[in-house]
C-alpha positions in Angstrom: -9.6 94.7 174.6 -8.8 92.8 171.4 -5.7 90.5 171.6 -3.1 91.0 169.0 -3.2 88.3 166.3 0.4 87.3 167.0 -0.6 86.4 170.5 -3.6 84.2 169.5 -3.7 80.5 168.8 -4.9 79.5 165.3 -8.3 78.5 166.8 -8.6 81.9 168.6 -7.7 83.8 165.4 -10.2 81.8 163.3 -13.0 82.4 165.8 -12.2 86.1 166.1 -12.1 86.6 162.4 -15.4 84.7 162.0 -17.0 86.9 164.6 -15.7 90.1 163.0 -16.9 89.1 159.6 -20.3 88.1 160.9 -20.7 91.3 162.9 -20.0 93.4 159.9 -21.7 91.5 157.1 -23.9 88.9 158.8 -23.7 85.1 158.4 -24.5 85.0 154.7 -21.9 87.7 153.9 -19.3 85.8 155.9 -20.0 82.6 154.0 -20.0 84.4 150.7 -16.6 85.9 151.5 -15.1 82.6 152.5 -16.4 80.9 149.3 -15.0 83.8 147.3 -11.6 83.6 148.9 -11.5 79.8 148.4 -12.9 79.8 144.8 -9.5 80.1 143.1 -5.9 80.1 144.3 -4.4 83.5 144.8 -1.7 85.3 146.6 -3.7 86.8 149.5 -1.0 89.4 150.4 -1.1 90.7 146.8 -4.9 90.6 146.7 -5.1 92.6 150.0 -2.6 95.2 148.8 -4.6 95.6 145.6 -8.0 95.8 147.2 -7.4 97.4 150.5 -4.1 99.3 150.6 -4.0 103.0 149.8 -0.6 104.6 149.3 1.3 101.9 151.2 -1.2 101.8 154.0 0.0 99.6 156.9 -2.1 96.9 158.5 -2.4 99.0 161.6 -3.8 101.9 159.5 -6.3 99.5 157.9 -7.3 98.3 161.3 -8.0 101.9 162.5 -10.2 102.4 159.4 -12.1 99.3 160.2 -12.6 100.4 163.8 -13.9 103.8 162.6 -16.2 102.2 160.0 -17.7 99.7 162.4 -19.7 102.0 164.7 -21.2 103.9 161.8 -22.3 100.8 159.9 -23.1 98.3 162.7 -26.8 98.6 162.4 -26.7 97.9 158.6 -25.4 94.4 159.0 -28.2 91.8 158.8 -28.9 89.9 161.9 -29.9 86.3 161.2 -31.4 83.9 163.7 -29.2 80.9 164.5 
C-alpha cells in the first residue's frame, strides 16, 4: 500500500517520486524531467493545471488515471542497468 504524501517525510516523498518516475520513464526519462522542471522558474501548480488537469480534475482523479495507465505501459519503460 502506498503511503499518503502528507504522511511522508521529505526524504520518503523524494524517494517515492524518483522511484515512480523511474518505473514509468526509466532513469534517463527521470533525469530529463528533473532538468526540464529546473531549467527555468515556474509556478508548478499552474503548470500542472495547464498540462495535466482536465475540467477541474482533482489530484485524486489524476492519481487514479496514473494507476490505470501504469499496468498498460509498464513494459514500455526502458530498463537500464545500474
